VMD Tcl script that draws the C-alpha trace (Angstrom):
set ca {
  {80.32 81.07 127.41}
  {76.70 81.48 126.27}
  {76.56 84.90 127.94}
  {79.13 86.26 125.47}
  {76.93 85.89 122.41}
  {74.32 88.52 123.41}
  {77.10 90.94 124.41}
  {78.82 90.30 121.08}
  {75.62 90.91 119.11}
  {74.64 94.05 121.02}
  {78.16 95.49 120.70}
  {78.20 94.77 116.96}
  {74.80 96.40 116.44}
  {75.85 99.42 118.48}
  {79.07 99.63 116.47}
  {77.19 99.54 113.18}
  {74.73 102.22 114.24}
  {77.26 104.56 115.79}
  {79.64 104.07 112.86}
  {76.89 105.04 110.42}
  {76.14 108.15 112.45}
  {79.83 109.08 112.50}
  {79.98 108.73 108.72}
  {76.98 110.90 107.96}
  {77.27 113.84 110.38}
  {79.59 116.82 110.01}
  {83.20 115.81 110.54}
  {84.80 117.15 113.72}
  {81.54 118.09 115.42}
  {80.43 116.94 118.85}
  {78.07 114.29 117.44}
  {80.80 112.96 115.14}
  {83.32 112.67 117.97}
  {80.83 111.11 120.38}
  {79.55 108.54 117.90}
  {83.10 107.75 116.78}
  {84.17 107.13 120.36}
  {81.11 104.96 120.94}
  {81.94 103.06 117.74}
  {85.48 102.43 118.95}
  {84.41 101.04 122.32}
  {81.59 98.97 120.81}
  {83.89 97.35 118.24}
  {86.51 96.79 120.93}
  {83.90 94.98 123.07}
  {82.68 92.97 120.08}
  {86.18 91.84 119.17}
  {87.02 91.08 122.79}
  {84.06 88.74 123.15}
  {84.91 87.16 119.79}
  {88.50 86.49 120.88}
  {87.44 84.99 124.22}
  {84.89 82.79 122.47}
  {87.46 81.69 119.88}
  {89.99 80.81 122.58}
  {87.43 78.72 124.46}
  {86.35 76.90 121.30}
  {89.90 76.52 119.96}
  {89.40 78.45 116.71}
  {92.82 79.91 115.98}
  {91.80 81.75 112.81}
  {88.93 83.56 114.54}
  {91.21 84.39 117.46}
  {93.72 85.99 115.10}
  {91.03 87.89 113.17}
  {89.51 89.29 116.35}
  {92.91 90.24 117.74}
  {93.94 91.99 114.53}
  {90.67 93.92 114.38}
  {91.09 94.95 118.02}
  {94.60 96.15 117.23}
  {93.38 98.22 114.27}
  {90.65 99.85 116.37}
  {93.05 100.73 119.18}
  {95.63 102.03 116.67}
  {92.97 104.20 115.04}
  {91.93 105.60 118.40}
  {95.55 106.35 119.27}
  {95.94 108.15 115.94}
  {93.03 110.55 116.45}
  {93.53 111.17 120.19}
  {96.05 113.94 120.91}
  {98.98 112.92 123.11}
  {98.63 113.84 126.77}
  {100.62 116.90 127.87}
  {102.22 114.95 130.72}
}
mol new
graphics top color blue
foreach p $ca { graphics top sphere $p radius 0.5 }
foreach p [lrange $ca 0 end-1] q [lrange $ca 1 end] { graphics top cylinder $p $q radius 0.2 }
display resetview
């Protein structure tokens, strides 16, 4: 699983940068929404690689932490996305 580490690091860096942008631009604007969406997907990718790596290495605590963080990110995205009309 050595290929997961670079993906994990790049996703984390992208999440940090896009999260900072989302915090400092005008709330509700196009840049805020775009950077917030990018943050969500980057953190989701980072946590996914962390969980897979933890499962392979047998680290139960890291697996739980990554899963819980993934859940919080998905729950946050579900909260801000309007329900579909269908």
